[in-house]
N, C-alpha and C positions, 0 to 999 in steps of 0.2 A: 504494500499497498503504500510506503512513505514512496516510493521511488517516484509513481501518479503526483501524492502530496507537492514534491519538491517542483515537478514539470509546472504545476498550476499555481505554484508560490512564485516560481522566475518567470514564468510567462505568460501565464493568463492575470495574474492580480496588476500588473501595471497600466491592463492595455484594458482593464475593467471601469466601465461607464453603466449609469442607468437613466438617460432622459428621461423624464416621463412617469416613472416609475422610485426616482429617488430626489429628494430638491437639491441636494448636496449632493448630486450625480458621480461628482467626477473625485469623490474621497469618502463618505462613508460608505459605498459598494466594496472600497479596498482594504476599509478597515475592517468589515464586518467578515469577508473573503478572510484576513488572515485570522483575526477572532476563530472563525469555523476551522482553519487547516491548523491554527494551531492546537484547536482542541482535539480534533482527529490526532495530530499525532505526538499527544501526549496522553490520551488513549491506548493506546499499544504497547501497554502494562508489561508484558513476557519481552518485552523488545526495550522499551526504553532504560533495564538497569544497568544489560551487557554494554548498550551506547554509551549512557553515562561514566561506565569505567573505563572505554575506552577514551574516549576524550577527558577523562582526570587523569590516563597515564602521559598528557602530553602538556607539558609545562604552561603552553600558551593554552593548552583546553582549561587550567585549572586559572587561570590569567581569568581565563572569560567567563568563568564560572561565579568569580568572587567577584568579576568588577559587574557585572549585571547582576547579583548581588544585591550590592551598597549600592547602583540605580535606582534598582526596586524601594529599596527598603529608604534611602534620600528622598525619591520622588513622593514618597508617600508623605515623608514628613513634611517637605515644602507645599504638598495641596492641602494638609490639615491646616498647617499652618497660613495657606493663603489669604490674598483677599476678597479673592473672590474665589470659593471650596467646590463648587457647584461646576463652575468652569474648567476649573482644573482637574477636576475627576474625569468630566465627559470630556472636555474638551471645548475649544468653541467652536461657535457654529462654521466659521470660516476654513479650515483642517483641521479641528476634532482629535488633535494632538496633546490629549490631556496623562492621565497616569492610565488611562484604561489602553489607552493604544502606546504609552511607554511601557509596559509587563508585555503586554504581547510581543513587540519586539523585542524585547530583552529574551521574551521565554521565547520568541521562534528563531532567534539566534543558538540557543543555548542546542534546541533539541534539532536544528538542521547541523549542528556543527558535530554532536554528538553521533548522528543518523554518518555523517560522512566520512566521523573518524573509524567506527566499524564497519562500513562498507564504502573503501573509499572507489567503488565499481559506478558509485551514480552519482559523485562528478559530473562523469559524461551528461548523461539525461539532461543536467540543472543546467549546463552551457550550452547543449542546443537549445533548450527551452527558452533560453536568452537572447538565444543570437535569432530565435525564432521571432520572439517579441519586439527588438529589434527593427526586424524587418517589415515588420505590419506595424507598427509605432512610426516609427520613420515615412512608410505610405502613407499614412493619416497625418501626418504632420506634414507633406510634401500637397498631399493634396488639398490640405487647407488654406498652405500659400498658396495654390495657382483657385480658390475659390469653390473648394467641391469640401461641404461638408453637410452630410447626413444626418448627424449626432448634434450638433450644436449650430450657436449660433450666433456668424461670423462678427460679429460687429462688436463682440465682446472684445475680440482680439486685432481689429484694425484700428489706428487712431491716425490723423491726419496731422500733417504737420507743411504747413503752409498749406498749397497746391497738390500737395502730393498725399497719400498713402500707403500708409507701413502698415507691413502685415506682420506677426511676429506668431507663430503658430505655437498652442499651448499639446498639440494631441492629447493624448487621453488626461495630460497631469493636473490643468486647467489654469496654470501658466506658462509661459514662456521660459523664465528663470527655470522652472522646479523641472522643464522638460527638457531643457539643456542640460542640468546635472544632471540628469537621469539617462541621457543618449550620450554623454560626456562619459560614463563608467560603460556603459553597453559596448560602446568604439572600440574598448580595450578585454574586457569580453570576449568579443567577438573575435577579434586577433587571436585571441589565447584557440577560438574554433578550429579559424581558418589553418593555423603553426601545428597544430596537434593532430586534430581528424584527417581523413584520405578520404576521396571521391569525391560526394555526390554534397558531404554536409562539409568538406573542404571549402567547398567552393559556397554552399551555404554562406560560413561563415564570414568571405570576404564581402559577397554580397551585402551583408550587413555591416560588415565593417564601413563600407561604402556608401551607402544610404545612413547610414546613423551619422561621417562626418558632416555628408552634404546636409541632412536635415539641420544639424548643432547649426552650421553656418545659415540657415533659412531660417530658422530663429534669434535669429540677432543678438544671440547671448554672450555677451565678451567674454563672462566669467568662465559659460563650458567651454568658450573655444581658449581663453588659457588654460584651463586645467586639461584642455587637450594635448596643448603646448607642454605641457610640466611631463604630464604623465607621457609625452613622447619620451622626453630627453631621463626621464628615470628610468625606461624600457631601453633607449640606447646604452645607459650605462653600466645595466646588470645584463642587458644580454649580450649586449654586444658583436650585434650580428654583422655576416660580413656582406656589404651591399655587392652584387655584381650588376653584372650591367644588361644584364635580363630581369632583375630588379626594377633598373630603370626604365626601362618602358611600360609597361603597365603606371607606374607611379607619375611618367609624363603624361600619358595617354588622359588620365582623370585628372592632371591639372590642366589640360588643352580645352578638356571636356566641358570643367567649371570656369574655367576665363571665355569661353562663348559663348557661356549661358550667361555671365556677368554684365557683357557691354550687349546683349541680342535685348532684344524688348521684353521678354518674360523674366531677364532678372532687374527691370527698372526698381521694384518695391526692395528690394535687395540695395541697388546703390542708395536711396532714402534712406536707409538703415539705418548704411553708414557713416552716412553724411548727416542727419540729425546726431551718431553718437560721436559727430567733433564738434558739437554745441555744448557738451558737456564732457567733457574725458576725463574729470575726475570723478565721475560718477555721479553725474549731480545733489542729491539729498541726500547721498550715502556718508559721507562723511561729518553730516552734522548728525545726523541719526545715531552715527554711531559713539558721538560727542556726549548729544544728549542722555544716550543708553546707558553710560557706564557713569552718566549723574545718577539717573533715577539707580544702578547697580548698588551705589555707594549710599543710597539713602534704607538698604537691607544687605548689608554682604554676607550677614551669613545664612540670611534662610530663604532671601529674594521674595516675590513676589507669586508667586505658585505659577506650573506649569500652566501654559496656555495663557494666561493673562493680564499678557504684556500689554494688548490694547485696553484694556480696562483702568492701566494706571498710567499711560506716558504721559496722557494731557498732562499732567500735572508739573512734567520734566519739559516738556516741548518746550525749547529756545522759541526764541519772538525772532530769530536769522533762521532759522527752519520752519517755520510758520510763514513767512514771507514768503519763502522760497516757492511752496504749495500750499496756498492758505486753505483749499479746503479739502484734504486728504487725510486719511486716519491713519495711522500707522497701527499695522495688526503685529510685526514684529522686528526685532533691528537689524532683521537681514544679514545675519553673521550667528553663525551656527554659537560661535563660544560665546559673545554677548546675550545668545536666546540663553545658555545653560547658564550664565554668571544672572540674567534679571528673573530668572522663575526659578533659580533654585540656589543664588548666592554663590561664594566661593567654594563650598561643595561638590556644587555641581557641577562647576569648570574643570577643577580639578576632578572630576569621572573621565568627563567629556577629555581632557586631556590625558587621560594613564589609558581611555579608550584609542587614542592615535598613537601612544605609547604599543599599545598593544599590537596593535596595524604594524607599525616597525615590525617588532621582536616573531610576528608570524612572519615576516616577510626574511629575515635571518635566519628564522629554522626551518623553512619549510623548506625541503627537499622533491621539486619535480621541474620537469620542463616549464611546465608554463608558469614560474613564480617571475618570471621578471614581468610580465606581460599584466599580472595580477593585480600586481607591484603598480605597477602604474594605473590599473584601476584605481587604488586606494590612494594612491598620490593625486589621482585626477578629482576623484569624489573632494578632498582632502581640501585642495586649492578654490573648487567648486563652489563649499560649504562656506566660504568667509563671505561670499558676497546674497548669500540665500537663508532664505527661512525652513526648519525644521519642518522636513515635509517628511511623510512615509513611504511612499515608493522610491526614492534614489536613497534612502535611511537603509531600508530594507535590502535592495539594492549590494550597496556598501553592504549589509550585516553577514549577507550570503556570498561575497566572496571571501568577506574574513573568514569565513566559516570553511572555505576550500584552503585556503592555508594552512587554518589550525589543522584539519584532516592533512595537510602533505606533512607536517610532523612527526619524523620516525615515533614511536610513542616507546616511553622508559621502562623501567621494569618496578615503577611506582607502585602500591595496593591498592586494588580501585576501592571507591567506598561502598557502604552498603549497600545491596540493591535493592533494600526495602525502602526506602525514603523515599527516589523517585518514583516508584510503582505507587505507595501509598497516596502520592501525592497527586497523580496525576488525574483521579474521579474527578474532586474537586475543584481542581483546575480545571478541568476539562467542561466542566457543571455551570462556572462561573462564568465562562469566556461562552459560553452558549449563550448564558442566559443575557447575556451582556451583549451579543449579537444581533439576537430578538428585538432586545429596546432598542437597538439604531435602526434597526432595519424598519418597523413596526411606527417607532416616533419618525424617523423622514420620509416613509411612505405616505403619511396622513400629511405630511406639510406636501408632499408633490401632490396628493389629489386635493389641501385647498386650495393650493397655486392654480390646479386647473379646473378648478369651480369655485372662487372665493365668495362664500358668501356668511351670514353672524351665524346661523345653525353651524355650516360649516365651522367654523374657527372652535365654537361652542363645542363642537364632536370633535375637534382637533386634540383639544384640550381634555376632555373629560377622561377620567378610570381611567389615565395611564400616564404616568411619567415621562412626560418630553423632558428632552432632554437637551435637544438641538436648536434652541429657540428661537424664533422668526416673527417677535413680537413689534417690532419697530416695524417690518416690509408688509407684515399682517394688518399693521392699524392703517398704514397709507394705501394700500388694497382696497382694505374696506371704504375709508375713504373717496373713492373715486367713484365709487358703488352707490355710498348712501345717497346724493344727491339724486339720482336716475331714480330711485323710489317711489312713483309718484302719492304714493297713500301715506297719509302723516303718522301716524301712527307705527307700521314697518320703519319709515324711516326713523325715525325717534330711535324707533331699537336696534336701527343698525348703528346710528352715531353711540350710541351707546357703548354698544360692544368694543367698534371702533375705537371710544376713548379708553375702554379699559383694558383693550391691547400696548396703548400706547404706553399706560399706567405700570403693563406686567412687564414694560419692557426695560422700564428704569431697574428694576431685579434679575432678568434675563438676561439682558443684549450685553455681551463682550465689548461694545464700544457703548459705555456709558454716557457719556458727555451730550454724544449725537441722541443718544435714547431721552434725555433729559428736554434737548434741543426740540424733539418732534412733540412729546409732550406736549411743550409750552404753546405751541401751535394749535393742538387739539381744545384745550386751555383756551387758548384766542378767540376759538371758533364761539365758542359756548359763552364770548363776553366773560371768561373768569379770568377779570383783571389780575388779582391778586394771585391767585393761580400761576397764571401767564409768567410774573415777574418772580414768583418762586423759582418758578421750571428753568426758568433766563439763568437768574442770576446761582441756580446749583450746577447748570451746564458750565460757566461762566467757574466754579468755582474750579468743576473736575479738571475744565481743560482752559487755563486763562489766557493762552497767545487763540484761541481759535476764534475768527473774525464775527462769526455768523450770531451768535450771543448777544456781540456787546450790542451787533447792528441794529439788531430785531429790538432790544432794550433801548435803546436810544430811540427808536422809532416810537414805542407804548409809553416813556417818558415825555415827549413832545406830548403826545396825544392826554396826556395827565398834566399838563403847563405847566411842566419842569424845564424849560428850556437849557439853563446851564449844564446842569446834570446827564440830560440829552446828550446836547455838542461836547460832551467832555469823551460818551459813551461812543460818539458818532467817529469824532476822531480817533478813539483809540485803534476803533475798524477799520476803519480807512487804516489805520499805519501798517495793522496786521494782517488786511488785505491786501498791501505792497499798490494800493488803487488799480486792479487787477479788473476789480468788476464795477460797471457803472451806475447801479444801482446803491451800492455804496459810496459812492465820489459822490452824487450827485443827493442821498443825505446827509454825506459832512458839510455840503458846501450848503444848503438849505438851509440846516440847522445853527449853521457858522453865519449865515445873514440874519436868523431869527432874533437871535442873539444879539448880535450888534446893533438892530434896530430896537430890543429893548434897551 
């Protein structure tokens, strides 16, 4: 059974999306699949003890077990001490990478490493599955570049730069940055297949490597391109290949084809992306985001703010410089794996993350396999890409699988294996908890998708009743209902619709990961009910949570002006104008009008 689970883990899970069936269709299905696969792997009660013994006989295997245990324990402590324990346990709505996902990923890494240590013949089907996934994902990403996407709305990954359209394919991972990170690792996994296999699979590996490299370029993800470059240097250093003339012919052919594509009309969007990148060579807002994230971490250095709770707490630490650069952007993570760990779990979490990096280096030095240089390059590529991306399940899972292969390639020592009873005894409760968690995630997200397809007041009530809805989207629900309520011609149902919409807006202040946005959204609903006191209180709370976000100051200025408090209104409008960096005409007009009114008085 385990070889099949490994193939599904390496090939099926990264490709899994469920538009229509799942609201968060690119994240929740993958987490549900990982929970179920890990549960099935843990239920192999007869096989797990001996596999665990094989893993324990390797020094890197023992290191992996101890680090995974430390990660789980500290993540549980950070979750219990989190500023938003519910979000930290289940994960935020946008990525769902809380305690449950961290626990499952750590257990999956240990179980896979244990199986491969006892059954090294399973490495080959796992790598083959990765190569197939690389081909399918790359073809889908290439199709997205050419506006062929039967599953997702292309508007989400199209951007306008002046008169030009820039396309950054997200594949099945939700964003081009995460897709690029995953592709950079897959590129070297595909090379491993191409170098190790013969006949058909060797060709499949080569095709996978070419397609992943091409698709990585199409994503326009500079971090992924840098990751492949660094990985290539690592591979050349470790493998020391002899490059012959016959190797230069296909390489030159691929380079010529790509150059022709770049200068041809189909490459125009890619040229626009390169030109766009030149506008912000330092990474745009990222250096300021990292600086402000360090300030956030310094306020709770020992425990952090909890897994996946960055968005709920960062607003208080966002500097005016960062706010002015992108006035209406809400940051969901530091976009740096080390800072992600530091802000989530404090210094201990950062040390655990660094220890995993040390384990990767140790595994490379201890592995005895012809594929070691290529997989070492894959880990190097993942490390580089992680400096510029948020912690996401697919690339981290792929990194864990590569690490598991390297650990299993270390020759076993004569260390006495631990008692086989402990892993077997833990398998049933662990599997039961994961199956239950997968059901909770799946049903919760399915109800959200059903509400999205048929948004009604009763639909929201059914979505939240008799079930612990964990992936809350109350802001979305309130706004969708606010569009429906005015279209209801009968007064009583229309009033009830507005009541439910306002209730959803109020719920969002407790459930949303973007708390400041939730309070701002509530202010809109209280304003529609002419609740001046409630509107002012909601705007003040939004300003307190995220003091350098311009919108609460702008709307509060308008509210104060209507109450006749021109002086205070003008001060709020001036602050909104400064934080907005004079980018929105409405904010400019409000500040000018209030300055004029104050001068007239």
